[in-house]
C-alpha positions in Angstrom: 41.0 -77.6 12.6 38.3 -74.9 12.0 36.1 -76.3 9.2 35.0 -79.6 7.5 34.3 -80.4 3.9 32.5 -83.7 3.4 32.2 -86.0 0.4 28.6 -87.3 0.0 28.4 -90.8 -1.5 30.1 -93.3 0.8 30.8 -90.7 3.5 27.5 -89.2 4.6 25.1 -91.5 2.6 25.2 -95.2 1.9 24.4 -95.1 -1.8 26.5 -98.0 -3.2 23.6 -100.5 -3.5 21.4 -97.9 -5.3 24.2 -96.7 -7.6 25.1 -100.3 -8.7 21.5 -101.3 -9.2 20.8 -98.2 -11.3 23.9 -98.7 -13.4 23.1 -102.3 -14.1 19.6 -101.4 -15.2 21.0 -98.8 -17.6 23.3 -101.4 -19.1 20.3 -103.9 -19.4 18.2 -101.2 -21.2 21.1 -100.5 -23.6 21.4 -104.2 -24.4 24.8 -104.5 -22.7 26.0 -107.3 -20.5 26.0 -106.7 -16.7 29.2 -105.1 -15.5 31.5 -106.4 -12.8 30.2 -104.8 -9.6 33.7 -104.4 -8.1 34.8 -102.5 -11.1 31.7 -100.3 -11.0 32.1 -99.7 -7.2 35.7 -98.6 -7.7 34.5 -95.6 -9.8 32.0 -94.3 -7.2 33.1 -90.8 -6.4 34.1 -90.0 -9.9 31.9 -88.1 -12.4 29.0 -90.3 -13.5 30.2 -90.6 -17.1 33.4 -92.4 -15.8 31.2 -95.0 -14.0 30.3 -96.2 -17.4 33.5 -95.7 -19.3 35.9 -96.9 -16.6 33.6 -99.0 -14.5 31.5 -100.7 -17.2 33.8 -100.4 -20.2 31.4 -98.5 -22.4 32.9 -96.7 -25.4 32.7 -92.9 -25.3 30.0 -92.9 -28.0 27.6 -94.7 -25.6 28.5 -93.0 -22.3 26.3 -89.9 -22.8 23.3 -92.1 -23.5 24.1 -94.1 -20.4 24.3 -91.0 -18.2 20.9 -89.8 -19.6 19.2 -93.1 -18.8 20.8 -93.3 -15.4 19.4 -89.9 -14.4 15.9 -90.9 -15.7 15.7 -94.0 -13.5 17.9 -93.2 -10.5 15.1 -91.7 -8.3 12.9 -94.8 -8.8 15.6 -97.5 -8.4 18.1 -96.0 -6.0 16.6 -93.3 -3.8 14.4 -95.7 -1.8 17.5 -97.7 -0.8 19.6 -94.7 0.3 20.2 -94.1 4.0 22.7 -92.3 6.2 25.5 -94.3 7.6 25.3 -95.0 11.4 26.4 -92.0 13.4 26.3 -89.5 10.6 23.3 -87.5 11.7 24.5 -87.6 15.3 28.0 -86.3 14.3 26.7 -83.5 12.0 24.2 -82.4 14.6 26.9 -82.1 17.3 29.3 -80.3 14.9 26.5 -77.9 13.8 25.7 -77.2 17.5 29.4 -76.3 18.0 29.2 -73.9 15.1 31.8 -75.7 13.0 31.6 -74.5 9.4 30.7 -77.5 7.1 30.2 -78.0 3.4 29.7 -80.9 0.9 32.0 -81.4 -2.1 30.6 -84.1 -4.5 30.9 -85.4 -8.0 27.1 -86.0 -8.0 24.9 -83.6 -10.1 23.7 -80.6 -8.1 20.0 -81.3 -8.4 20.4 -84.9 -7.3 22.8 -83.9 -4.5 20.4 -81.4 -3.1 17.5 -83.8 -3.4 19.3 -86.5 -1.5 20.3 -84.0 1.2 16.6 -83.2 1.7 15.6 -86.8 1.5 18.0 -87.7 4.3 17.2 -84.4 6.2 20.9 -83.5 6.3 20.1 -79.9 5.3 19.2 -79.4 8.9 23.0 -79.4 9.6 24.6 -78.3 6.3 22.6 -75.7 4.4 22.0 -76.4 0.8 23.9 -73.2 0.0 27.0 -75.0 1.2 26.4 -78.1 -0.9 28.5 -78.2 -4.1 28.1 -80.8 -6.8 29.2 -81.5 -10.4 29.5 -78.5 -12.7 30.8 -75.9 -10.1 34.3 -76.2 -11.5 35.9 -77.5 -14.7 38.1 -80.3 -13.3 36.6 -83.0 -11.1 38.2 -85.0 -8.3 41.0 -85.7 -7.6 41.8 -82.2 -8.9 41.7 -79.7 -6.0 39.4 -77.2 -7.9 36.1 -77.9 -6.0 37.7 -77.6 -2.6 39.6 -74.4 -3.6 36.2 -73.0 -4.9 34.6 -73.8 -1.5 37.4 -72.4 0.5 37.1 -69.1 -1.4 33.3 -69.1 -1.2 33.3 -69.6 2.5 36.4 -67.6 3.4 38.2 -70.7 4.8 42.0 -71.3 5.1 43.1 -74.7 3.7 45.5 -75.4 6.6 42.5 -75.1 9.0 40.1 -77.2 6.9 39.8 -81.0 6.8 38.3 -82.8 3.8 36.6 -86.0 4.8 35.9 -88.8 2.3 35.7 -92.5 1.7 38.0 -92.7 -1.4 41.5 -91.8 -2.4 39.9 -89.4 -5.0 38.5 -87.3 -2.0 41.7 -87.4 -0.1 43.9 -86.5 -3.0 41.5 -83.6 -3.8 41.8 -82.3 -0.3 45.6 -82.8 -0.1 46.1 -81.1 -3.5 44.2 -78.1 -2.1 46.5 -77.9 0.9 43.9 -79.2 3.4 44.0 -81.8 6.2 42.4 -85.0 5.1 40.4 -87.8 6.9 39.5 -91.1 5.3 36.4 -93.1 6.5 36.6 -96.9 6.3 32.9 -97.7 6.1 32.3 -96.4 2.6 33.6 -97.6 -0.8 37.3 -98.2 0.1 39.0 -99.8 3.0 41.8 -98.6 5.3 44.5 -100.1 3.2 43.4 -98.4 0.1 42.8 -95.0 1.9 46.4 -95.2 3.3 47.7 -94.9 -0.2 46.6 -91.3 -0.3 48.5 -90.5 3.0 45.5 -89.0 4.9 46.0 -87.0 8.1 43.6 -89.5 9.8 41.6 -92.6 9.1 38.4 -93.2 11.2 35.8 -96.0 11.3 32.8 -93.9 12.4 32.0 -90.2 11.7 31.4 -89.6 15.4 35.2 -90.0 15.9 35.5 -86.4 14.5 34.0 -85.1 17.7 
């Protein structure tokens, strides 16, 4: 293994509480009933629009309005609750010290992603020039497009690169790009769910990468 590509939400940052609270506030403002939080949580990692269509059952006609409202209130509601998972900063610091090439591949919007990387001070380990969010490619996870884009940008070989994520969407994206994959159990899916995507490894703490 030569390089690492990380998912963000549920892998580096504990964002679930903030995401769910923001989505429920959006539904309230739209006069919609609260969504089942398990259904909402199951869509974390997919593009934001799908959080509302698949997770909250909104019709397509209302999804764009929901996304706009979400982005208006996210920083106020969610950002103050977001932290790194235990061991993340320690692991990234050690990997950066070893000179391991690292990048982030996320379905989060680029502006929000870069803002949260700064908020959590993770840009000390992974430069923002290697942080890739929504809009970089046409097809989102679990399509391999974003990983393939990153491999080309950074001159990495897929068989020497591991994609690390907390959902099957991340693992399928990496596998479809020909990369090694590693599931983390502390995010939005458990080991049983992650096993369904046949990852190379499953770990319980990011420091296990060391």
